[in-house]
Phi, psi and omega in degrees: 000138175237132168241139181213161176284132182248328181193161177234128178262139179228123182278137181224142177270343183224100180295335175285324174296311181299314177307311183305316180290313183284323178271304186284318175276322178265359179067025174282165194241130175288115184261323186210154174216129182228129173257130175205142179043042176084356179244168175227149172234128185238129179255130179231154176226166175260161174295322185278346177214064186292355172279346174260123178259149171250122184246121177258123185223162181270150181305322181276350186292103171085020179229163177293162177305307174309307185295315181302318183295319177306303178302310182299324176292327182284320176301312188296325181277356186066032183257011173276156187302149179281163176255132181248127178233170182228139175233143174279348177222089181297318187291325174290319176301312181297320183289326175294314183299308183299339182267352182275122181295335185278354182250151178249122178278129176258334181202125181283171188306125183213154174267115187289164175294341176272357175103340183283141179247122184209178173228168177225137181218172166242132170288172179311331178273348180101001175298134177285132176233126178246131180234129178257138175299131182247000000 
């Protein structure tokens, strides 16, 4: 029996801004976009791992008002789990992100004490995104 990762969900408050960041700035490819009940789910993949999907969705999509409100509040505070990505050219990735008005740089490229070289940013929704040199 084999179990593998198929997808990661990232909550966003503005699907268009998130799409611009993940597609246009980071270079991911849109695989699918679904609209339902006034909300959108956008599925993106990378060229190097097309079997793993990143799904952008809104806090209230498919949830009760109360649960959506709670998630929206956590998202607004930047308190949701971080997204970890890998880049084959961290410096070029950083330069592109730093030039994007919708992203907030938290940490420029640095070699961590544990050996990884990475950056930290916030996407347009405030999600903490770390990108490591791969």
